[in-house]
C-alpha positions as CSV (number, residue, x, y, z in Angstrom):
1,M,89.1,64.9,96.0
2,P,92.5,66.5,95.5
3,M,94.3,66.6,92.2
4,R,96.2,63.5,91.4
5,I,99.9,63.4,90.4
6,G,100.1,63.6,86.6
7,T,97.0,65.7,86.2
8,E,97.2,68.5,83.6
9,M,97.5,72.0,85.0
10,P,94.0,73.6,85.1
11,S,93.1,76.6,83.1
12,L,93.9,79.9,84.9
13,E,90.6,81.4,83.6
14,G,88.0,82.6,86.0
15,A,90.0,84.8,88.3
16,T,88.2,87.9,89.5
17,E,91.2,90.0,88.6
18,W,94.9,89.7,87.8
19,L,97.7,91.7,89.4
20,N,101.2,92.1,87.8
21,A,100.2,90.4,84.6
22,T,97.2,89.0,82.8
23,G,96.0,85.4,83.1
24,A,96.9,84.8,79.5
25,H,100.4,86.0,80.2
26,A,100.7,83.8,83.2
27,A,99.6,80.7,81.3
28,H,101.9,81.6,78.4
29,E,104.9,82.0,80.8
30,A,104.1,78.6,82.4
31,Q,104.1,76.7,79.1
32,G,107.2,74.5,78.8
33,H,108.5,75.4,82.2
34,P,108.3,73.9,85.7
35,T,105.7,76.0,87.5
36,L,104.8,76.5,91.1
37,V,101.3,77.7,91.7
38,H,100.8,78.9,95.3
39,F,97.5,79.8,97.0
40,W,97.6,82.3,99.8
41,S,95.3,84.6,101.7
42,L,95.4,87.9,103.5
43,S,94.1,86.3,106.7
44,C,96.7,83.5,106.7
45,G,99.7,84.1,108.9
46,I,101.5,81.0,107.7
47,C,101.1,82.3,104.1
48,K,102.6,85.6,105.0
49,D,105.5,83.9,106.8
50,N,106.2,81.7,103.7
51,L,105.9,84.4,101.0
52,P,109.5,85.5,101.3
53,R,110.7,81.9,100.7
54,V,108.5,81.6,97.6
55,A,109.9,84.9,96.3
56,E,113.4,83.6,96.9
57,W,112.7,80.5,94.8
58,R,111.1,82.6,92.1
59,D,114.2,84.8,91.8
60,E,116.9,82.3,92.5
61,R,115.5,79.4,90.4
62,A,114.3,81.4,87.4
63,A,117.5,80.6,85.6
64,D,116.6,76.9,86.1
65,G,113.3,77.6,84.3
66,L,111.0,77.9,87.3
67,R,107.9,80.0,86.9
68,V,105.7,81.0,89.8
69,I,102.0,82.0,89.8
70,A,100.3,83.3,92.9
71,V,96.6,82.9,93.7
72,H,95.0,85.0,96.4
73,M,92.1,83.0,97.7
74,P,89.9,84.7,100.3
75,R,88.9,82.7,103.4
76,Y,86.7,85.4,104.8
77,E,84.6,88.4,103.5
78,A,87.3,90.8,104.6
79,D,89.8,89.0,102.4
80,T,87.9,90.0,99.2
81,D,89.1,93.6,99.5
82,T,91.1,93.9,96.2
83,E,92.9,97.1,97.4
84,A,94.1,95.2,100.5
85,V,95.3,92.4,98.3
86,R,97.1,94.9,96.1
87,D,98.8,96.4,99.1
88,A,99.9,92.9,100.3
89,V,101.3,92.1,96.9
90,T,103.5,95.1,97.2
91,Q,104.4,94.6,100.8
92,Y,105.3,90.9,100.4
93,N,107.2,91.4,97.1
94,I,104.8,89.3,95.0
95,T,106.1,90.2,91.6
96,E,104.9,87.1,89.8
97,P,101.4,87.1,88.2
98,C,98.8,87.0,91.0
99,A,95.2,86.0,90.5
100,V,92.6,87.3,92.8
101,D,90.1,84.4,93.2
102,N,87.2,86.1,95.0
103,E,84.7,83.7,93.4
104,H,86.8,80.6,94.1
105,R,86.9,79.5,90.5
106,L,90.6,78.7,90.6
107,R,90.2,77.0,93.9
108,D,87.6,74.8,92.3
109,A,89.7,74.3,89.1
110,F,92.7,73.1,91.3
111,Q,90.3,70.9,93.3
112,N,91.2,72.6,96.5
113,E,87.7,71.9,98.0
114,Q,88.9,72.3,101.5
115,G,90.2,75.8,100.7
116,Y,93.7,75.1,102.0
117,V,96.1,78.0,102.3
118,P,98.9,78.0,101.9
119,A,98.7,75.4,99.2
120,Y,101.4,74.6,96.7
121,Y,101.0,72.9,93.3
122,L,104.2,72.0,91.4
123,F,103.9,71.2,87.7
124,D,106.6,70.0,85.3
125,R,107.5,71.5,81.9
126,A,104.7,69.3,80.3
127,S,102.2,71.0,82.7
128,K,101.7,67.7,84.7
129,L,101.2,67.9,88.5
130,R,104.4,66.6,90.2
131,G,103.8,67.7,93.7
132,F,101.2,69.1,96.1
133,A,101.5,70.2,99.7
134,A,99.4,72.4,102.0
135,G,99.3,73.8,105.4
136,E,102.0,74.6,108.0
137,R,104.5,72.0,106.7
138,G,103.5,72.5,103.0
139,L,106.5,74.7,102.1
140,S,109.1,72.3,103.4
141,M,107.3,69.4,101.7
142,I,107.1,71.1,98.3
143,S,110.7,72.2,98.7
144,V,111.8,68.6,98.4
145,A,109.6,68.0,95.3
146,L,110.9,71.3,93.8
147,E,114.5,70.3,94.1
148,R,113.8,66.8,92.7
149,L,111.9,68.2,89.8
150,L,114.5,70.9,88.9
151,A,117.3,68.3,89.1
152,A,115.3,65.9,86.8
153,E,114.6,68.8,84.4
154,Q,118.3,69.7,84.2
155,Q,119.2,66.1,83.5
156,N,116.6,65.8,80.8
157,S,117.9,68.9,79.0
158,A,121.5,68.0,79.3
């Protein structure tokens, strides 16, 4: 069963490895900030197509408090090659903390039983789930939730 709106953001512990930061750093950065956690995979063409837009949000909306955390979730054995993931992180400008979830512990913690990629989880500053979207239209769907959340966060801080 997928995570329900209002569910607390799961722990980021259990990743096989972290790139660009530690899991503790990623969790600390997310505290008190709206946070987008996106699951992607080397073998996912839609993921690769969407990564530039996620990077754009990360960079353009940082001033609004948005934090972004990537989770690489392998779909096939070939996707577990950490060096290939490292290369993709560089190639696709993934500068946010990126968990390598070769044992699917984060997939399970986020209740992504179907192994959806891309998958987007949007949390508010209180670390409560405010939006979830996955698949081909996931990015456009989470975009609406992101704009709504950031607008509400700005109103609440005004």
